[in-house]
C-alpha positions as CSV (number, residue, x, y, z in Angstrom):
1,M,-2.3,4.3,10.5
2,A,-5.9,3.2,10.4
3,G,-7.3,2.0,7.1
4,K,-10.5,2.9,5.3
5,G,-12.3,-0.4,5.6
6,L,-10.3,-2.1,2.8
7,S,-10.7,-5.9,3.0
8,G,-8.3,-8.6,1.8
9,S,-10.7,-9.6,-0.9
10,E,-10.9,-6.1,-2.2
11,L,-7.2,-5.8,-2.3
12,V,-6.9,-9.0,-4.3
13,A,-9.6,-7.9,-6.7
14,R,-7.8,-4.6,-7.3
15,L,-4.2,-5.7,-7.3
16,G,-4.3,-9.4,-8.3
17,P,-3.6,-12.8,-6.7
18,H,-0.3,-14.5,-6.0
19,P,2.1,-14.9,-9.0
20,A,1.8,-18.7,-8.7
21,A,-2.0,-18.4,-9.3
22,I,-1.4,-15.9,-12.2
23,W,1.0,-18.3,-13.8
24,G,-1.2,-21.3,-13.3
25,L,1.0,-23.3,-11.0
26,D,-0.5,-26.0,-8.8
27,L,1.2,-25.7,-5.4
28,D,-0.5,-28.9,-4.2
29,S,1.6,-31.1,-6.5
30,D,5.4,-31.8,-6.5
31,D,5.6,-30.8,-10.1
32,G,3.8,-27.5,-9.4
33,L,6.1,-26.9,-6.4
34,A,9.2,-27.5,-8.5
35,R,8.0,-25.1,-11.2
36,W,7.2,-22.6,-8.5
37,L,10.8,-22.9,-7.2
38,V,12.0,-22.0,-10.7
39,A,9.7,-19.0,-10.8
40,A,10.7,-18.0,-7.2
41,C,14.3,-18.0,-8.2
42,L,13.5,-15.7,-11.1
43,L,11.3,-13.4,-9.0
44,A,13.4,-13.1,-5.8
45,P,16.3,-10.9,-6.9
46,R,14.3,-7.8,-7.7
47,G,10.7,-8.7,-7.0
48,D,10.0,-7.8,-10.7
49,E,6.9,-9.9,-11.6
50,G,7.0,-8.6,-15.2
51,A,10.6,-9.7,-15.8
52,A,10.2,-13.0,-13.9
53,G,6.9,-13.7,-15.8
54,A,8.5,-13.0,-19.2
55,A,11.5,-15.2,-18.4
56,R,9.3,-18.0,-17.2
57,A,7.1,-17.8,-20.3
58,A,10.2,-17.9,-22.5
59,L,11.4,-21.0,-20.7
60,A,8.0,-22.6,-20.8
61,A,7.7,-22.0,-24.6
62,R,10.8,-24.2,-24.9
63,A,9.6,-26.7,-22.3
64,L,12.4,-25.6,-19.9
65,D,10.3,-24.4,-17.0
66,G,10.5,-27.7,-15.1
67,P,13.5,-29.1,-13.2
68,D,14.0,-32.2,-15.2
69,A,14.2,-30.3,-18.5
70,L,16.4,-27.6,-16.9
71,A,18.9,-30.2,-15.5
72,Q,19.2,-31.9,-18.9
73,A,19.5,-28.7,-20.9
74,G,22.5,-27.3,-19.0
75,P,23.4,-23.7,-18.3
76,G,24.2,-22.6,-21.9
77,P,20.8,-23.1,-23.6
78,V,19.0,-21.8,-20.5
79,A,21.1,-18.7,-20.4
80,A,20.3,-18.1,-24.1
81,V,16.6,-18.2,-23.4
82,L,16.9,-15.8,-20.4
83,R,19.1,-13.5,-22.4
84,A,16.5,-13.4,-25.3
85,A,13.9,-12.5,-22.7
86,S,16.0,-9.6,-21.4
87,Y,16.4,-11.2,-18.0
88,P,19.2,-9.5,-16.0
89,K,22.4,-11.6,-15.5
90,P,21.2,-14.6,-17.5
91,E,24.3,-16.7,-17.1
92,S,24.3,-16.7,-13.3
93,M,20.6,-17.3,-13.1
94,A,20.8,-20.1,-15.6
95,A,23.6,-21.8,-13.6
96,R,21.5,-21.4,-10.4
97,L,18.4,-23.0,-12.0
98,V,20.2,-25.9,-13.5
99,R,22.2,-26.7,-10.3
100,A,19.0,-26.4,-8.2
101,S,17.1,-28.6,-10.6
102,A,19.8,-31.3,-10.7
103,S,20.2,-31.2,-6.9
104,L,16.4,-31.5,-6.4
105,A,16.3,-34.6,-8.6
106,V,19.4,-36.4,-7.4
107,R,19.3,-35.6,-3.7
108,H,15.5,-35.4,-3.1
109,R,13.9,-37.4,-5.9
110,G,12.2,-34.2,-7.2
111,S,10.1,-33.8,-4.1
112,L,10.0,-30.5,-2.3
113,S,7.2,-31.9,-0.2
114,A,9.7,-34.5,1.2
115,I,12.2,-31.7,2.0
116,A,9.5,-29.9,4.0
117,A,8.3,-33.1,5.7
118,A,11.9,-33.8,6.9
119,A,12.5,-30.3,8.2
120,D,12.4,-29.5,11.9
121,G,11.2,-25.9,11.8
122,L,11.5,-22.9,9.6
123,E,15.3,-22.5,9.9
124,E,16.0,-26.0,8.8
125,L,13.5,-25.9,6.0
126,A,14.9,-22.6,4.6
127,S,18.4,-24.0,4.9
128,A,17.4,-27.1,2.9
129,I,16.0,-24.9,0.1
130,M,19.1,-22.7,0.1
131,A,21.4,-25.8,0.0
132,L,19.9,-26.7,-3.4
133,A,22.3,-24.4,-5.3
134,P,24.8,-21.6,-4.8
135,G,23.0,-18.3,-5.2
136,I,19.8,-19.4,-3.6
137,G,19.7,-17.2,-0.5
138,A,17.2,-16.3,2.2
139,A,15.3,-14.0,-0.1
140,T,14.6,-16.8,-2.6
141,A,13.8,-19.3,0.2
142,S,11.3,-16.9,1.7
143,E,9.8,-16.1,-1.7
144,F,9.3,-19.8,-2.3
145,L,7.9,-20.6,1.1
146,R,5.4,-17.7,1.6
147,P,2.6,-19.1,-0.4
148,L,3.1,-22.5,1.3
149,R,2.5,-21.5,4.9
150,E,-0.8,-23.3,4.9
151,R,0.7,-26.5,3.4
152,F,4.1,-26.7,5.2
153,S,3.7,-26.4,9.0
154,A,7.4,-25.4,9.3
155,A,6.7,-22.3,7.2
156,R,3.5,-21.3,8.9
157,E,4.8,-18.3,10.8
158,L,7.4,-17.2,8.2
159,P,7.4,-13.3,8.6
160,L,5.5,-11.3,6.0
161,A,7.4,-9.6,3.2
162,A,8.5,-6.1,4.4
163,A,6.5,-4.4,1.6
164,A,3.4,-6.5,2.6
165,R,3.8,-5.5,6.2
166,A,4.0,-1.8,5.4
167,A,0.9,-2.0,3.3
168,A,-1.0,-4.1,5.8
169,L,-0.4,-1.5,8.5
170,H,-1.6,1.3,6.2
171,V,-4.8,-0.4,5.2
172,G,-5.6,-1.5,8.8
173,L,-5.2,-5.3,8.4
174,L,-2.4,-5.3,10.9
175,R,-1.5,-3.2,14.0
176,D,2.0,-2.0,15.0
177,S,1.8,-4.0,18.2
178,E,2.2,-7.3,16.3
179,D,5.7,-8.9,16.3
180,A,7.2,-10.3,13.1
181,E,6.5,-13.9,13.9
182,G,2.9,-13.2,15.0
183,E,2.0,-11.1,11.9
184,P,1.0,-14.0,9.6
185,G,-1.3,-15.3,12.3
186,A,-2.8,-11.9,12.9
187,L,-3.3,-11.4,9.2
188,R,-4.8,-14.8,8.9
189,A,-7.2,-14.0,11.8
190,A,-8.2,-10.7,10.1
191,L,-9.0,-12.4,6.8
192,A,-11.0,-15.1,8.6
193,R,-13.6,-12.4,9.4
194,E,-14.3,-12.1,5.7
195,Q,-16.8,-14.5,4.0
196,P,-15.5,-16.3,2.2
197,P,-12.0,-15.6,3.5
198,P,-9.4,-14.9,0.8
199,A,-6.2,-16.9,0.6
200,L,-3.4,-15.5,2.7
201,A,-1.0,-16.0,-0.2
202,D,-3.1,-13.9,-2.5
203,V,-3.6,-11.1,0.0
204,E,0.1,-11.0,0.9
205,A,1.0,-10.7,-2.8
206,A,-1.5,-7.9,-3.3
207,L,-0.2,-6.1,-0.2
208,T,3.4,-6.6,-1.5
209,R,2.5,-4.9,-4.8
210,L,0.9,-2.1,-2.9
211,G,3.8,-1.7,-0.5
212,R,6.3,-1.6,-3.3
213,A,4.3,0.9,-5.3
214,A,3.5,3.3,-2.6
215,C,3.6,2.5,1.1
216,R,7.4,2.0,1.5
217,R,8.1,5.1,-0.7
218,G,5.6,7.5,0.8
219,A,4.3,7.9,-2.8
220,T,0.6,8.5,-2.0
221,Q,-0.2,10.2,-5.3
222,R,0.9,7.0,-7.1
223,C,-0.9,4.6,-4.8
224,P,-2.9,2.0,-6.8
225,L,-5.8,2.4,-4.4
226,G,-6.4,6.0,-5.6
227,A,-8.9,7.8,-3.4
228,R,-9.1,4.7,-1.1
229,C,-5.5,5.2,-0.1
230,P,-5.5,5.6,3.7
231,A,-2.4,7.8,3.6
232,R,-4.1,10.5,1.6
233,E,-6.0,13.3,3.2
234,S,-9.7,12.9,3.2
């Protein structure tokens, strides 16, 4: 479906940037990457930014949002914080966070950059992320890697989130003819026509919110774009 001239910059302005930017995480540093891994684990099961943000804030208030502190704290105290923040299944998530944090420190010296540098392609990189702890699956690895396409060459053509793809097709930033592996490059090329071009990660996050709210549900009357929704009748 053709869009109504919506740009990536406009989508980000309306719907917000990537969660890592909202939460102030520096994805250019290993410390920021490790904190983003924790956040991605919290975000991936349901894609609920509100629940993940509340849980992350509760952990941060107790200095438990980084891998070193999580590994030292152990599952019990971490689960208690998540439970108080009303995060679903706090015990299993706490065990996952603690195990992944300990594994990252012991096996990789706390460096997710080193994991990426050693990976030969996307499949190997995603497998290395998933191997950090039981319960970290493909959805979490993809959540973690999507904002890192421009930093990690192995992740460059990681397919778009399904909700983002649906929204990108609706607003005209992608065409149906693109294959899954080529879609990040096609979206990157579309954004390069804007001056200044918005960050791919921010646009994908905005598209994901749009897709989840409306595009994948056919809920045009609840579309956050209002009258600019391309699925509505003119």
